[in-house]
C-alpha positions in Angstrom: 0.0 0.0 0.0 1.4 3.4 -1.0 0.7 5.4 2.2 2.6 8.4 0.9 0.4 8.6 -2.2 -2.7 8.3 0.0 -1.6 11.3 2.1 -0.7 13.3 -1.0 -4.1 12.7 -2.5 -5.8 13.7 0.8 -3.8 16.9 0.8 -4.7 17.5 -2.8 -8.4 17.3 -2.1 -8.1 19.6 0.9 -6.2 22.1 -1.2 -8.9 21.8 -4.0 -11.6 22.8 -1.5 -9.7 25.4 0.5 -8.6 27.2 -2.7 -12.3 27.3 -3.8 -13.5 28.7 -0.4 -10.6 31.3 -0.3 -10.9 32.1 -4.0 -7.3 31.2 -4.7 -7.9 30.5 -8.4 -4.3 29.9 -9.5 -3.9 27.4 -6.6 -7.2 25.8 -7.5 -6.1 25.5 -11.1 -3.0 23.7 -9.9 -5.1 20.9 -8.3 -6.7 20.0 -11.7 -5.3 18.1 -14.7 -5.4 20.2 -17.9 -7.8 17.7 -19.5 -10.0 17.2 -16.4 -13.6 16.0 -16.8 -15.8 17.6 -14.2 -19.6 17.0 -13.7 -21.2 18.8 -10.8 -24.9 18.2 -10.0 -26.2 21.6 -8.8 -30.0 22.0 -8.3 -29.6 25.5 -6.9 -27.7 26.4 -10.1 -30.6 25.1 -12.1 -28.6 22.6 -14.2 -25.9 20.0 -14.2 -22.5 21.5 -14.9 -20.2 19.6 -17.3 -16.6 20.7 -18.1 -13.8 19.1 -20.1 -10.8 21.4 -19.4 -9.1 23.0 -16.4 -9.7 26.4 -17.9 -13.5 25.8 -18.1 -13.7 24.7 -14.5 -11.6 27.5 -13.1 -13.4 30.2 -15.2 -16.8 28.9 -14.0 -15.8 28.8 -10.4 -14.2 32.2 -10.5 -17.3 33.7 -12.0 -19.9 31.8 -10.1 -18.3 32.1 -6.7 -17.1 35.6 -6.8 -17.8 38.5 -4.5 -21.0 38.0 -2.5 -20.7 34.2 -2.4 -19.3 32.7 0.7 -18.6 28.9 0.6 -17.4 26.3 3.0 -16.7 22.8 1.7 -15.9 20.0 4.1 -15.1 16.4 3.0 -14.7 13.3 5.1 -14.8 9.5 4.9 -12.4 9.2 2.0 -12.1 5.8 0.3 -9.0 5.8 -1.9 -7.3 3.3 -4.1 -3.9 3.9 -5.6 -2.5 2.0 -8.6 0.9 3.3 -9.5 0.5 6.8 -11.0 -3.3 6.7 -11.0 -5.8 6.6 -8.2 -9.6 6.8 -7.5 -11.6 7.8 -4.6 -14.9 8.9 -3.1 -15.5 11.5 -0.5 -18.6 12.6 1.4 -19.0 16.4 0.9 -21.1 18.7 3.1 -21.2 22.3 2.0 -22.6 25.7 2.9 -23.1 28.6 0.6 -24.1 32.0 1.7 -25.4 34.3 -1.0 -25.6 37.6 0.8 -26.9 39.5 -2.2 -30.0 37.4 -2.4 -30.1 36.7 1.4 -30.0 33.0 0.9 -28.4 30.1 2.8 -27.8 26.9 0.8 -26.7 23.6 2.4 -26.2 20.2 0.9 -24.3 17.0 0.7 -23.1 14.5 -1.9 -20.5 12.0 -2.6 -17.6 13.0 -4.9 -16.2 10.3 -7.2 -12.7 11.3 -8.3 -9.9 10.0 -10.3 -6.3 11.2 -9.9 -3.2 11.1 -12.0 0.4 11.7 -10.9 2.6 13.6 -13.4 6.1 14.7 -12.7 5.7 13.5 -9.1 2.6 15.7 -8.5 -1.0 14.4 -8.1 -3.8 16.2 -9.9 -7.5 15.6 -10.1 -8.2 14.0 -13.5 -11.9 13.7 -13.1 -14.5 14.6 -10.5 -18.2 14.4 -10.3 -21.1 14.3 -7.8 -24.8 14.2 -7.6 -26.6 15.7 -4.7 -28.0 13.6 -1.9 -29.8 16.6 -0.8 -29.7 20.4 -1.1 -31.9 23.1 0.5 -32.2 26.8 0.3 -33.5 29.0 3.1 -34.0 32.8 2.8 -32.5 34.7 5.6 -35.9 36.2 6.4 -37.2 32.6 7.1 -34.8 32.3 10.0 -36.0 34.6 12.9 -33.1 36.2 14.6 -30.6 35.2 11.9 -27.9 37.8 11.6 -24.7 37.4 9.5 -22.1 38.9 11.8 -19.0 38.2 9.6 -18.6 37.8 5.9 -15.2 37.4 4.2 -16.7 37.9 0.7 -19.3 40.7 0.7 -20.7 41.8 -2.6 -18.7 44.8 -3.8 -20.7 47.9 -4.9 
């Protein structure tokens, strides 16, 4: 068993999510293979999102999750298999999205199914996909007493 590769892949997935949440788009791009295939099931976005290049994924995330969108993505329960310079895995994701401009809270969960490829000693995500187990939206007004007291990503005027 390649324990070093397993830890490198865990770190890769953490960096993928952290860089989305902190809007570190160059670092995010570095987690993805140039020819990544990505399919995200997003009911709140109104459609399934399908991409076939790193640039498409990064451009979409940069535009969709810009100012006014606060996200927190947490994964756990990884099941990873390494076979030389390729690997596959599943992760349980729970995420929160705060859309301050529209006064909405979105929560959900899914299982990511990923493949990974090691090139020049570095792991990258070669494919990723998920379909929501659940997702819900709640307007801020529907939560009596709700008050957003901090927001790292307010909508800029």
